[in-house]
Structure formats: C-alpha cells, structure tokens
N, C-alpha and C positions, 0 to 999 in steps of 0.2 A: 031350975037348977040343971045344967048340962050334965049329962052321963056319957062318958066315952068308954067303949068296951072293944078292947083288942083281941084278935084271934088269929090263929093260922100258923103259929110258931111251931118249933118242934126240933128235933134232932136230924141233922142231914150232913152227908158227907161232903168234903171239899169238891167243889165243881157242880154241886147239886142246886135245886131251886126250891124255893118257897114261896106262897103268895099270902100276904098279911092282910086282914081286912079290919076295919075300925068303924063302928057304928056309933054314931052321935044321936042321943035322944034328948029332947027337952029344949032344942034350940031351934027358932025360927030363922036363924041367920046363918045357918050352914052353908047354904048355897052362896052367900055374899062373902064368906069368909075364905081367906088363904089358909090351906090346910097343909100340915106338915107331919113328916114321920121323923121321929127322934129316936135315938138309942143310947143306951148307957151300959158301958162295959164295967166290969168289976174294977174298982178303984179308980175310974175315970169319970169325968164330968158327962151330962147328958149333951148330946150334940144333934144338931137338925142335919139329917142326911138327904131329905128331899122335900119339895114343896110344890104345890098346885095352887094356882090362882082361881078365882071363880070363873074365869073365862077359859081354862086349861092351859095356860102357860106354866112351864115347869122348870125348876132349878134342882141342881143335884150338888152334893159335896163332891169333892174331885175323887175322893176315895170309892164312890160308888157309881160314878159316870159311866155309862156305858153297860152297866150291869143291872142296875135297879131302874124300874120305872113306876112312876107314880100316877094313879088316876083317880077319878072320883065319878059317883053316880049321886047327883043332887036330889034325885027322885027318892032314894033310899037313905040319904043322910049318910053316905058310906064313902070312905076313902080306902083306897087299895095300895098295896107296894107289892109288885112283882119283883122278886130277888132271884137273879141268875148267877151262874158262875161264883157261888158262894165260896168265902175264903174263911179260915179260921179266925182271922181278925174281924169278921163280921158278927162273932159271937158277942151277944148283948141282950138286954131286955129292950124292947121296941114298943115305942108309945106314938100316939097320934095326939094332935092337938091343933087348935088354930092358932096361927103365927100371928103376932102383933108386935112388930119391930123386933127388939131383942128379947121379948118376953111371949107368954101365951095369954089366951083369953080365958081358957077354962081350967078346972080342977084336973088333975092328971088321973088317968084311968090306972088299972092295974098292971097294964102292959102284957106283952107276949114274949116269952123267952125264945131265943134262937140260939142254938147251938150248933157250930159247925166243927165237925171232929170225925177223925177216921176211926 
C-alpha cells in the first residue's frame, strides 16, 4: 500500500514563495511513474497543476506556468513543487499522486494547505 505524505504548505503573502514536498512510501514503481501535483480550492474540483515524467519532462497548467516548477528525486521517492510569485487564487489544499491518464494510481494523502493572503 502506497502512502503519500505532503508537506511544506503554509500562509504566505501575495508574491511570496513556498516549496512543497511529497514523499511516497511503499511503492517500488515511483521512479517509473508520472508524478503530479494537484490542488483543490474550496468549492472547486481537484485539478492537476503540474506533472513530471520518469525522465524529467514537465507539464504545467496555464494558470501556474512560469511560476511553479515541479521536480523529483527518485532516490528519495520524493516529488517537489517550487511555487513562486504566489497569488491569492493559488490558495488550496495541494496533493501529489501518480498520474494515470485522467485518474491516479494511489490513494490520496492528507494534502498540505497553501494560503496566499495579505
């Protein structure tokens, strides 16, 4: 059973930065998986904001392109999300998971709350 543990969220002012981490335990397939960061704002559906392939290719939602950077460390089974120039509309609970088409491979973790507010 894979366990995902997200961390690094918090309260930040507009224009600020945060770095999120997600550690996956129990999976021998992490290094082969496309990993994604998702977010869910209150009253909205969860959306994929960034993804990284096993080879390091990345894709971003238009709303975060140029501001967020996804990376991974396969030796540590960990994926990161560097978030810069944060905006109030980035406020959400952020989750990671292995991307599998329009769905995900593993159970969701608890997520980490990001709040952008002055």
